[in-house]
N, C-alpha and C positions, 0 to 999 in steps of 0.2 A: 483529284484526277477524277473523281465521278462528276463534278462541276464543271470539268474542262472537257468531260464528254470522251476522255481517252480511255480505250481500253486497256484494260486490266489483263494483265498474263496472271490468272488463277495459279498455276502449277508454280510459278516463280515466288508468288507472294507467299503460298503454305510454304514452301521449303525457307524460305529468312521465318517466317513463323516458328516452323519446329526447331531451324536450329537455336532460336531467342529462347525455347522453352526448354532447351537441353540445356542451356548456360544458367537461368535465372526462372525459380519457379515462384516467385515471392507472390502476394497477394495483388499488389499494383502492377509486376509485368504481367500476370495473367488476365488482369483488370485490361489493361491496354490490347492484348492479345484479343480478348471477346469484342473489345470496342473496336479495333481497327476491324475484325473478321464482319461485325453488323452492319459498316459503315461502307464498304466495298461492292455491297451489290451481287456478292457469290450466289452461287443454285445451293439446295439443303445438301446434295451431297456432297458440297466442296467443303463444307464448314462441319458436317456431320460428325468427323472425327476428332472435333475440338468440344465438342459437347461432355466428355469427360474434364475439360477444365474446370468447368461449373461445380462440381463435386471436390476437384483441389481444391479451387480456392477458398469452397466454404467449409472443407475440414480446419481450416489454418485458423478460424475463428473462435472465439473464447466467446463462452454462454454464461448467462446471467440468468439465475431462479427458474431456469429449465423453459423459458421463453422470448429469450434473447438471444441475440448475437452480431458481435460487435469485434473489431479490431483496435489490438494496440498502439497501432501509431494515428489513432485519431478518429476524429468524426470525418475529416477529409475522407480518409480513404475506405472507412466502411461506405459513405454514402456512393463516392466511385467505383467500388464494387457491387455496388446494389445496381445502379444506373447502368452498369457495364454487362449485367448477366439479365436484366430485364430489355436491354437494347438488342443482344445477342439470340433472345428467345425471339424476340420480336421477326428476327429475321429468319431465324430456324423457322416459324411457324408452330411448334410442336414445344409443351411445357412437360418434360419428365418428372413422374411421380415422386422417384427421389429428392426432386428439388423444392417441390413444392411447400413441406413444412420447416426447412431450413431458411427459405424465403421470405417465409411470415415473420420468424423470429428475427431473422434482419432488420424489417420493416419494421418490426414493433420495438428497434432499439432506436430506429429513426426518429419513429414518431415520440417518444421520451423526449426524446434531444432536439426538438422543432425550434425550441427559443434558447437561439445561440448567438451569440456574439463577434464570433471569427465570420467574418466575411464569403472567404472561400470556402469554408465549410458549410455554411448557411445556403449559399449559389449549388452546390451539389447536391444538396441535401432538396432542395427546391427540386432541381435538373432529375432528379433519382423518383423522387412520388409525380414529376409530369411525366415522365418515361412508364411509371406503373400507371397512371391514369389514361395514356394514350392508348396504350398495348391492347389491342384487340384480342390478347389472349387470356389476359386475366382482368379480374373485377375484384377490388378491394372491400371488405365488405365489414362493417364493424357492429356487433351485437349492443344493446344497450335497455336500457330499461323506458316504459314509457314516462314514468316519474323521473326524470333525470335529476341525481342528487350527486354524484361520482363524476368526475372527469375521466374523459376518455383513456383506456388505460393501452389503447393499441388492437392488433387485428388478433383474436382468437381470444382475449384478455377480457371478457367481462365484468364489470364490477359484482360486488356482492349484493344479491337481491332478499330483500325481506319478505315473505310470505307469510300470512296470517294460517295459524293453523287450522280455526273455524272456516277462512275464505280461501281455500289454498287457489286464490289466482293470479296467474302470471302473465304478465303485458310488455312485448318487447316490441323494440322499432331496430328495423335495419339502416343505417347509412353508409352513405362513399365516406372511407376515411381521411380522404382529403378536401373533397367540394363540401364536405358535411350537407350533401343534400340525404333527405329521405327517401329511400322506395317504399313504392306502393306497396303493399302484401301482394295483390294481384301478379307481381313481377316473379314473385319467388313463392316455391314450396315449402313451410318450414315444418319440421317433425321432432316429434322429441321422440326418443329412445328407451328412457328410463332414467331414474331416480336414486343416486347412491349416498348411503350413508358413509361419510368419513369417522374415523374412528379417531378423537384426537392425540391417542398416546403413537400408535403405531400408521396411522394415515392410510390405512387399508379403507377400499370400497368393497362395499357391500350393497346387492339389491335391493333394494324398501319399496317398488313397486313394480308393475309389468314392466317389460324390455320393452315395448313397443306403446307407449302411451296415445298413438296419434298425430296427429298433423295440425295444427295451429288454427283456430278460426281466423279468417282476415277480415279487418277493419278497413277499409279504402278512405273512410271519412277522419279516423283518427290516425290514418298510417300505422296502425300498430296489428301487433299478433296478439291471440287471447289464446291461451288453454288452462283451462281448470284439472290441477292435478289428483290422479286418481291415488291416495294415498295408501297405505295398509295402515288399517284400524292401532295396532301396536307401534306406529310412527312415533316418535316422541321429538319436542322440540330440540333445536340444535343444527350441527352447518351439513350440509348434504351437495351433491352435485349434479346438476340437470343433462344429458347428455342431448344435444341437438344438430341438426345435420338439415340444410338448407339446398336446396337444389334452384337453378332458376326456370321460369319460366319460356313457354316453346316462345313465346314474342319477346322475352329479354335478350336472348343473347344468340350469334349467331352458328350458335353447333358446337363452335371450338373453344370457348371462353369460359373460363374456369373460373369459379370462385376463389377469392383468395382469403382467407379467416374465417369461414365458415361452416368448414366440414369437419366434424363430428367436434366441436366445443364442447368442454365443461364450463356447464353457468355454476358457480358458486352460490348455494341457498342458504337462507339462515331464515329455518322455520320458526318461529315465535309464537309465543300463546300467552294467555294472561294465568298467574299461579297467583293462587291463594295457600293459604296454612286449611289443612284438613282437620286436624285433631291435635290438642296441644294437654298433655298433662304433669302435672306440678307434683312431685313426690317429697315429703318432708321425713327424714329419718334423725335419729338420735343415735348418731355417730359411738357415744361416750357409753351407754348402754344397748348400742347393737338394738334397737326395737324402731320399729315402724311407726310414723307420728300419724301421717294421715296423706291422702290423694285427693288431688284438686284437678276437676277437670274446668277448661276454659273452654268459652265460645269466642271463635275467632273473628278478631274485628273489634270487639267489644272489650272496657277495661274491666279487669274481677276488681270487686268490693268484698273484703274481708268482713267479720263481725265485728272488728274491733272499733274503736272512735275514730282512728285517723282511717279507717278501712284497705290499712296494708296489712299484709302476713307478717310475722311477729315470729322469727329468727331467734330461740332461744341459743345461751352461748353452749358450744358443743353438739350443735344440730347441724344438717348438711338438706341443700336444697337441690333438688334435679328435675332439669325441664328437659321433656321430650317433647318433640312436633313432625308434622309429616307436612311436606309441601307437596301438590298435585298441579297438575294443569287442566285446562278447561276440558277435557276428558277424563277425569278424576283420577288418571293415571300419574304414579310416583314421578317426581320430578328432584333432578339433580341440578342445584344449584352452586356455582363457583364461590359465590360471598354469603354466610348465613353467621350474621353475629345478634350477640346477646349486649346491650349497655346498660350500666349501672350509674343513675343520672343523683347526684346526691339535691334535696330539694333545696337546702338551703346554701350551698357554695354551690353549687352547680358544677361539681368537680365530676369528672364525668370516667370512667373503665369501661372496658367493649370487649369481650371474650369470644371466641371463633369457635363455633358449636362443633361438633366431630359428628363425622357420618358415619352409618353404620348398617349394616343391609339385616333390616326384622323377616324378611323370606326370599333365600336364593334361589326359589324356583321362579317367582314372578318377581325377581329383582328391585324388590319393595324396599326401600329406603328411609331413613330416618336421622333425625341429628337429635342430638341431647348435650347438655351440658349439666357436670356436676361440679356444684361451688359449696366450697368448705370456705368457713369464714372464718377460723381457727389457721389455716393455714395461710390463709390469702390474706390476714389481718394488714400484713406489712405494704402490700398493693395498695388500698385502702387507705393507707397513713392513720389505720388505728379510727378513720373517722365514723361513730355513732351515727345512727339517725334513720331515717326516711330515703330508702331509694328507689325511683322512676325505673322500673323495666322494661325497656325495649327489644321488639326485636327488629332487626335490617337484614332484609332480604335481596341481594343484586344479581344478573345473568344477565349476558349478551341475548340468550334465546326468552327473555321474559319483556313484554311490553311496558310495564311500570315497574319499579323496587316495593317493597313492601316495607310499610315501616309502623308498626303495630305497638301501643302502649298495651303492653301484657297486664299487668300489675305493679302496685308496689310493693316494696319488701324491706320491713323496720330490721336493720344488721344492728347487732351489738357488739363489741370490739373490749377484748381485756389488754387495757395499754394506753399510754398519754400520747394522744395527736400532736402530729409534729408542730411547727409555729407558723408556717403558711397557714396551717388549717384552721389555730386556733386565732389567728390575721381575719380570717375570713368569716370565720363564724364571727366575730364579736363585730364587724361590720356589716355583717350580715348583706352583703352587697349581689347583685345576678353579675353574675363573671360569665363570660360565655363557655363555654366549652372548651377545654385544653384540647388542641391537635397534635402535639408533641411529646415525646417519651419524659417522663420524669425520672430521677434519680433512684427514686423509689420501682423503679420500670425493671431497674437491673436485680432486682430481688424479688421477682414473680416465682408464685409456688409453681410447683411443676404442671399441677392439674388442678384448674385450667390455665391456658395460657392466656396473658392478656397482651394484645397485640395496638391496641390505639388508645395514650395516654394509661396512667398508673398513679394514681390518685393528685395529688396537690404538686405543684411545679414550685420550688423555691428561686426567689430572685437570683440571677445569675449577678455575682459584683460588677461592679461601674468597670470599665474602662477607663483609667486615664493616661491619656497619652508622656509621656513623661519627655520631653527634649534634654539633649545632650548639655549639662551644667557647663558652663563658660569656663576656661582657664584662669587660675586665680592670676592676678596680676599685683605688681609691687604696689606700694602704698603710694600716695601722690607725693609724699616728702621724699622717700627714696628714690621716685623716678624724677624730681626737681632737683636734686642733687646730686645723681648721676649724669644730668645736663649740663648741670655748672659743671662741673668737673672737664665734660670733655671740651667744653668751649672755654677754660683756662688757658690752655696753648696758646689760643688762637688773642684770647684777651692778653695775653702776655709778649706776645709778638706784635700788637699794635702798641704795648706801653714803651715796648722797645724802641719800636719805629718813632714813635714822638721825644723820645729821650736822644737816640743818637742820633737821628735823622734817616733820610731815604738815601741809600748811595744808587743812581741810577745812570752813573758817568758810562759806565761801561753797555746801556742798553740802547740797542739800535732799533730805529722806527722805519723796519724793516715790514714789508705784508708777510714772511712766515710768525714773526714775532708776536708783532700783533694778531694774528690768528690762533697762533697756540696758546697766549695767558689771555682772549676769549675765550676757546676751547675749556682752557681749565676753569673759568670763572664758570661757564654754563653749566661745565657739570657737576658741579658745586651745587649748584643753584639747583641744577637735576633732582640731585640726590636730598636736596629739603623738600623739593617738592613731594619727593618718593616718599620721604618720610609722613610727610603732613596728609596726603589723600591719593596720592598715585598707587596703583598696583606693579606687579611685578612684570608681566608682560609690556605693558604699556611702558613700563621704564627700558626695559631692554629696547626697546622699536626705539625710544630718542636716544637711547646712548647708545645705539647705532648711527645714526645720524652725525651727534658731536663727536663720537668718537674717532669716524675716520679723520675727516681734516684736522682735528686735533693733534692726531699720532704720525701724521704725513710734517704738520707744519712743526710738529718738536724734532722730529728728525733732522728738519733742514735748519732746524737752531741749532741744535748739538754739532751737527755738522762743520755748521758756520764757525760755531766757540773751539772747536778742535784744529782748524785752518788754523783761525785768528792766535791760537797758542802756539803752533810750529811756525808759524811766521816771527812771531816774538823771539823764540827760542835760538832761530836762526840770527835775527838781528842781534841778539845781546853777544853772540859768539863772534860775530864777526867785528864788532865795535871792541871786544877784550883781545881780539888778536891787532888790530890795530895799535892799540894802546902800547902791546909789548914791542 
């Protein structure tokens, strides 16, 4: 009607649409209504009463991860709904504030599904983004880092950005979500509102900086926005969120255009630092006598050498060793690491056993933390498989907020156990080969001591029994002599028949050379030959197929032969009766 310049009766169209909405309020029906209203060229006053249909159709969508909306019927429905809403808002000339957030989530889902094999759904997905791009009311913008390392996630879903604690400089770029064109920084005003710390346990947000960090510096040469974060001195490495809001420049928009996906956006930040060991103390105790033996202070990143000939710390039977250490960041603030391990590796066999350190608070006010490992060789002898000798002691520290993990060879430890080593350990000692460290638990690992707890490897691993696949034994068959005897017995009747025919001769006087007789006897001979071939090399299903082909004509011909014989006997009986009556 629009293309033919036919005047549209607005009241009649709206009446039909209202009746349609009263009968059905499904997402597709409401989307068709919005699409029709957007194409008829009606005035704003005529379609203003249907703005609520946008909220109704968006309320029926399902939400994923708090940032995506979709419909259960699939990508086609989601794309059609998005396109209909954009077209209606363009015709209406205004974007309600209640719609903007849900519209962002709807296009986030479409953006993640842009690689699709369904032709119809893909066509409407492209049409939805085309409507969004051509709309004079909305400008979809994506935030990304200047050093791009992650895939685009969608509107208002920027990737996690890593920032060095010593140089907290953040570089961002803005681009169009569909055309991938980067906007010039002079076209927008980007402002940082504050950095919030995210608690890993509860997810609560705690302000860690000023609530107004100011505007980003504009770098048109690199199409980048730059901001130096003014963090609190107590800010520790970890996960944070930066609130960012962008407003269009005076030359960029027409005054009505809204930025979609860049208003009140939380940018995930990960503040990383260089970790180092502040101080490490070794304490040796005699548990049997309850005496303190010695305290040894280690220099970080240097291997301690004892006064013994091997340079290893000797631990006698009945003694325990305790290792206390502190991990700090670049500001000498106590650092909490997720992975703090101490690994003991035997020098000869390279058998390794790894323990996790226990975290403890040394100062509740300053939240200063340290890590401790208490090793009692007597109670952990089974984990070492009673393998005495010199062990290399390494510290392994890793965390997502640490630039590079720590691997420090702290010292060598001479352990002595009372008990006989396992067979596998004896074999390795005898061969003295350089075997790589094991990475899987061994049977000895199931018999760990309560303290400490071994988590990676547990002494030597015995070879698992070889798996020999045994096929099912064939069924027992009769001896060849017995099988041959049975075959001869089966052939004896046929042999006797042939001998009898050779003695008394063949009586074929009653045989009539009719077609049915020839077919019947030929069929019987063929079936007997088929049985022989089946016994020799055919399978059951192939035999049945051939038998059905031979059996049908043989059966029909045999029926005709028997019927002819019955008729012949009846005629012979009648003729003999008549001859007797004549004689009388």
